[in-house]
Structure formats: C-alpha cells, structure tokens
N, C-alpha and C positions, 0 to 999 in steps of 0.2 A: 584500267587502275595499272600500272607503271610498275613493269618488275626491276628488282632488285639490278639489274643489266642496266635498263632504263634511267634508274636512280642516278647511279655512275657515272653513266653516258652524259647526265645531265651535268653533275658533281663537277666532268671533269670540262665540258662545256663552259660551265661559268668561270672555274678558274683560268683557262684557258684567256675569257674575255676579262678577266681581271687584268692579267698580266701584260694583255698587249693593252689596254687602254692605261696603264701604268708609264706604258713604252711611250705611247702615241700623248700622254700628258709631260712626260721627261722632252720629248721631242720640242715641243709645242712652248715648254718654257725655255729649254736652250737656245732655241731659234730666233734669229738676231732682232724680231719683230716682237716676242713674246707672244705669249698666246694670244688669239684675236677674239672679237665674240660670236664667233663658229667656232673657234674650237671649244670655248667655254662651253655653250648650248649643247653640243654633240658630245663632252665631255659627261652634262651632267645628264644629260640622255641615256646616254651607258651604265651609267651609276643608276640611274634609276632602274633601268630593265636589270642589272644584274642582281639591282635591291631585292627584285620582286619577282625576281627569276623566270623572267619571262622566257618565252619559244614559243616555236611551233606544237601548234595540238597535235599535227598529224605532217606525213612526209607531202600529203597533196596539199597543206595549206602553206609548207614553205615554197613547194612547187609554182604556187601560184604566187605568192609575194614577190618570186624572183624574178617571174614572167614581167609581172607589173614594174618591178624595176628596169628592165628592158624594153618594154613599150614605148615606141618612138613619143608616145602625147600625153607620156606619164610625165607630171611633172613633181616631183618633190615640194613637202612642203614648206620647204626650207627655203627653195626659189620661187615659191607663189609671187606671183605680183599682187594678184586682187582673192578676194571673197571667194567666187567663183571655182578657180583653179586650187585654191584651200579645200574648197568642198568636196570637187573631182578627186583629190589624191586620195580622198578616206580615213586619212590620218587628222583629222581638222580640232578632232576634240583632245587627240593623247597631246599636237603641234601647239593649240591655243593653252593646255593646260603647261607642257614643258617654257614656252615663250612667259606665261606670265607669272612663273615661282621668281 
C-alpha cells in the first residue's frame, strides 16, 4: 500500500510529466517542419501513461527498465525492423496498441 508521501511524490511526478510533455508538444509545433509521426506517437504514448498514472511498482523495476534501455542489444519497439525485434523488446502489446489507435 502506498503512503501519503508516495502518493504526493507520484502526483508531483505526474504533474512534472504533464509540464514536460506540454513543452515538448510546443517545441514540436514551433519547429520548422512541425511535429512528425514520431512526435505524435510519443506524445500519445506519454498522454496515455499520464492518464493511467503508470509508473514503476518498485525501485528495482525502474532499475531493470533502465538497464534494459542501456543494453546494446535492446531495440526499442519504435525502431524494430521486424516482428522478432518487436517481440524481443518486451513491449510488443503496448506498442501495437499505441500504433493501432
């Protein structure tokens, strides 16, 4: 069960995420070429995460995720070139859902 301190920290994190996303959206709109497909996809993914209040369930889960990102063999689903790479990312369902919406 989350303590009130954890709830406050989570609320502050979500508020910071919203502010950062709004800044990135403004920057994409203000750029010479405007937002591209990647900007739109990332913006949508961030919005969904904020709305659902997603985060890590523990510091260990966060560390595992960060280690995965730094692994030279890890290919983010956004850059997967085939079904196998998408499946190996561990985020196939999430990415497929975002991509199809």
